[in-house]
C-alpha positions in Angstrom: 156.7 126.8 92.8 155.7 123.4 93.9 152.0 124.3 93.9 152.2 125.7 90.4 154.0 122.6 89.2 151.4 120.3 90.8 148.6 122.4 89.2 150.2 122.1 85.8 150.6 118.3 86.3 147.0 118.0 87.3 145.9 119.8 84.1 148.0 117.6 81.9 146.7 114.5 83.7 143.1 115.8 83.2 143.7 116.4 79.5 145.2 112.9 79.1 142.1 111.3 80.8 139.8 113.4 78.7 141.6 112.4 75.5 141.7 108.7 76.6 138.0 108.4 77.5 136.6 110.9 74.9 135.2 108.0 72.7 133.4 106.6 75.8 131.9 110.0 76.6 130.7 110.3 73.0 129.1 106.9 73.3 127.4 107.8 76.6 126.1 111.1 75.3 122.9 109.9 73.7 122.0 108.0 76.9 122.8 111.1 79.0 120.7 113.3 76.8 117.8 110.8 77.0 118.1 110.7 80.8 118.1 114.5 81.0 115.2 115.0 78.7 113.0 112.3 80.2 114.0 112.4 83.9 115.2 115.9 84.7 113.5 118.3 82.4 110.0 117.3 83.6 110.9 117.9 87.3 109.7 121.6 87.4 106.3 120.2 86.4 106.0 118.5 89.9 104.7 121.8 91.1 101.4 120.9 89.3 100.7 118.4 92.2 100.2 121.4 94.4 98.1 123.5 92.0 94.5 123.7 90.7 95.4 123.6 87.1 93.9 126.1 84.7 95.0 125.8 81.0 94.7 129.6 80.4 96.9 130.5 83.3 99.4 127.7 82.7 101.2 125.5 85.3 103.0 128.2 87.2 100.1 130.7 86.9 97.5 128.3 88.3 96.2 128.7 91.8 98.2 127.1 94.6 96.1 124.6 96.7 98.8 123.0 98.8 98.1 119.3 99.6 94.5 119.2 98.4 95.3 117.0 95.5 97.0 114.5 97.7 94.1 114.7 100.2 91.6 113.9 97.5 93.8 111.1 96.2 94.0 109.4 99.6 90.3 109.8 100.4 89.4 107.6 97.4 89.7 103.8 97.2 92.0 104.3 94.3 95.0 105.1 96.4 94.7 101.9 98.4 94.1 99.7 95.3 96.9 101.1 93.1 99.4 101.0 96.0 98.4 97.5 97.0 98.6 96.2 93.4 101.9 97.9 92.6 103.6 96.7 95.7 102.3 93.1 95.7 102.9 92.5 92.1 106.4 93.8 92.3 107.2 91.7 95.4 106.0 88.6 93.5 107.9 89.6 90.4 111.1 90.1 92.4 110.8 86.7 94.1 109.6 84.7 91.1 111.9 86.3 88.5 115.0 86.1 90.7 114.5 82.4 91.4 113.8 81.5 87.8 116.6 83.7 86.4 119.2 82.1 88.7 117.8 78.7 87.8 118.1 79.4 84.1 121.5 80.9 84.5 122.9 77.9 86.3 121.4 75.6 83.7 122.9 77.5 80.8 126.3 77.8 82.6 126.4 74.0 83.2 125.3 73.2 79.6 128.0 71.6 77.4 125.9 71.4 74.2 127.0 73.1 71.0 123.6 74.7 70.9 124.4 76.6 74.1 124.8 80.0 72.4 121.7 79.5 70.4 119.7 78.8 73.6 121.2 82.0 75.1 120.0 84.0 72.1 116.6 82.4 72.0 115.9 83.1 75.7 116.5 86.8 75.1 113.9 87.1 72.3 110.9 87.7 74.6 112.7 90.6 76.2 113.1 92.2 72.8 109.4 91.9 71.9 107.3 95.0 72.4 104.6 94.7 75.1 102.0 95.6 72.4 103.0 92.5 70.5 102.9 90.5 73.7 99.4 91.7 74.4 98.2 90.4 71.0 100.0 87.0 71.7 98.2 86.8 75.0 94.9 87.7 73.3 95.5 85.0 70.8 95.5 82.5 73.7 92.8 84.0 75.8 90.3 85.4 73.3 86.7 84.5 74.2 85.7 83.4 70.7 88.9 82.3 68.9 91.4 81.9 71.7 93.7 78.8 71.7 92.8 77.9 75.3 89.0 78.1 74.9 88.8 76.5 71.5 91.5 73.9 71.8 92.5 73.1 75.4 89.2 73.5 77.3 87.2 72.1 74.4 89.4 69.0 74.4 88.9 68.6 78.2 85.1 69.0 77.8 85.0 72.2 79.8 83.1 75.4 79.2 85.0 78.4 77.8 86.2 81.0 80.2 85.6 84.7 79.6 89.2 85.6 80.5 88.9 89.3 80.1 85.9 89.5 82.4 87.3 87.2 85.2 89.7 89.2 87.4 90.6 86.2 89.6 92.9 84.7 86.9 94.9 87.9 86.1 97.4 87.9 89.0 98.7 84.6 87.7 98.5 85.6 84.0 100.4 88.8 84.6 103.0 87.0 86.7 103.5 84.4 84.0 103.8 87.0 81.2 106.3 89.1 83.1 108.4 86.1 84.0 108.4 84.8 80.4 109.5 88.2 79.1 112.3 89.2 81.6 113.8 85.9 82.8 116.1 85.6 79.8 117.5 89.1 80.2 117.9 88.8 84.0 119.6 85.4 83.6 122.4 86.9 81.4 123.5 89.0 84.3 123.8 85.9 86.5 125.5 83.9 83.8 128.2 86.6 83.5 128.8 86.3 87.3 129.0 82.5 87.1 131.4 82.6 84.2 133.6 84.9 86.2 134.0 82.4 89.1 137.4 80.7 89.1 137.1 77.3 87.5 139.8 76.0 89.8 137.3 76.0 92.7 135.1 73.6 90.8 138.0 71.4 89.8 139.1 71.2 93.4 135.6 70.4 94.6 135.3 67.7 91.9 138.6 66.1 93.0 137.3 66.0 96.6 134.3 64.1 95.3 131.6 66.9 95.2 128.7 66.2 92.9 127.4 68.8 90.5 124.5 69.5 92.9 126.9 70.2 95.8 129.0 72.4 93.6 125.9 74.4 92.7 124.6 74.7 96.2 128.0 75.2 98.0 129.9 77.2 95.4 127.7 78.8 92.7 124.8 80.0 94.7 126.9 81.5 97.6 129.1 83.3 95.1 126.0 84.6 93.3 124.6 86.1 96.5 126.2 89.6 96.0 124.8 89.9 92.5 121.4 88.7 93.7 121.4 91.3 96.5 122.4 94.1 94.1 119.7 93.2 91.6 117.1 92.9 94.4 118.1 96.3 95.7 117.7 97.9 92.3 114.3 96.2 92.0 113.2 97.5 95.4 114.1 101.0 94.2 111.4 100.5 91.5 108.9 98.7 93.6 106.5 101.6 93.2 106.8 101.5 89.5 105.1 99.0 87.2 105.5 98.0 83.6 102.8 100.1 82.0 102.5 97.9 78.9 102.0 94.8 81.1 99.2 96.3 83.2 97.5 98.4 80.4 98.1 96.6 77.1 98.0 93.0 78.1 94.6 93.2 79.9 93.3 95.3 76.9 92.4 98.1 79.3 89.3 96.2 80.4 87.3 98.0 83.1 86.2 94.7 84.7 89.8 93.9 85.6 90.8 97.3 87.1 90.7 95.9 90.6 93.6 93.6 89.9 95.4 95.5 87.0 95.2 99.1 88.0 98.6 100.3 89.3 100.1 103.7 90.0 101.4 104.0 86.4 98.1 103.1 84.8 96.3 105.4 87.2 98.5 108.3 86.3 98.0 107.6 82.6 94.2 107.4 82.9 94.1 110.5 85.1 96.2 112.4 82.7 94.9 111.4 79.3 91.4 109.9 79.8 90.1 112.0 82.7 92.1 115.1 82.0 93.0 115.4 85.8 96.6 116.6 85.5 97.0 117.7 89.2 95.8 114.4 90.5 98.1 112.5 88.1 101.0 114.6 89.1 100.3 114.1 92.8 100.1 110.3 92.3 103.4 110.4 90.3 105.2 112.4 93.1 103.8 110.1 95.7 105.2 107.2 93.7 108.7 108.7 93.4 109.1 109.7 97.0 108.0 106.4 98.5 110.2 104.5 96.0 113.2 106.7 97.1 112.5 106.0 100.8 112.2 102.3 100.2 115.5 102.0 98.4 117.2 103.9 101.2 115.7 101.7 103.8 116.5 98.5 101.9 120.1 99.6 101.4 120.4 100.5 105.1 119.2 97.0 106.0 121.7 95.3 103.7 124.5 97.5 104.9 123.9 96.4 108.5 123.6 92.7 107.6 126.2 92.5 104.8 128.1 95.8 104.2 130.0 94.6 101.1 126.8 94.0 99.2 125.3 97.4 99.8 125.0 99.9 96.9 126.3 102.8 99.0 
């Protein structure tokens, strides 16, 4: 009798929860459908990494070749170049963007101007701009013939124009600057929300005790931001084997002279799939990217859990 009553109560409780959160489920449905279509439906296609693809036979009918596609990938210099570029760029992005985003968040949080909300909106604008548009903006500055830097800045300094799209040595800095300009505003909003959630009484007590603004920031704000910084860093580490395709493909205008410093796993997969028609190789590179990224986030989370368990994701 008690079991039947408990079961009935559980059913009623479930119905109440479903009724209560039904609008939220409806709002989440488009995102879940997008996630399923883009992230889960293509999973069976991973078998292509182990096949010698024949269009007539199809993916599942093609000859199984085991790890030959991976062997060929790692025998070429491409594997080292795309892995090196992807990891090093992402490490730099994580460090630079985190520092700048925290700095901007603290500045906006401490700002008392009436224009504070306008500044917060303006700083988000770059994130909203398509990377295709960003590539044209960059081209407007770096164009060999009509670029702002060559025709205005370098000419005013009496220096020779630079062929930016032929000189690979400049592009690590250009790409880092463009990425920072685009994402700092969005990242800073997350840190601003954390700062605004800190009890203001702590700052008032510190001010009464004679703490300057600088000490309040270094002794209160930054330490309390640490869990959020760790969480954001862990999420970024999980995507350290992924790169912004638009940044590395559109912004350098797909210039072959720059491949040594702009070719990443994502652009390699794209070129292998659409330009070279090498679907098995592209699939092998994509699987390699996913597996290593998965291992990295597990390792990073394990390290954080040992050092500071409360900040770990799981």
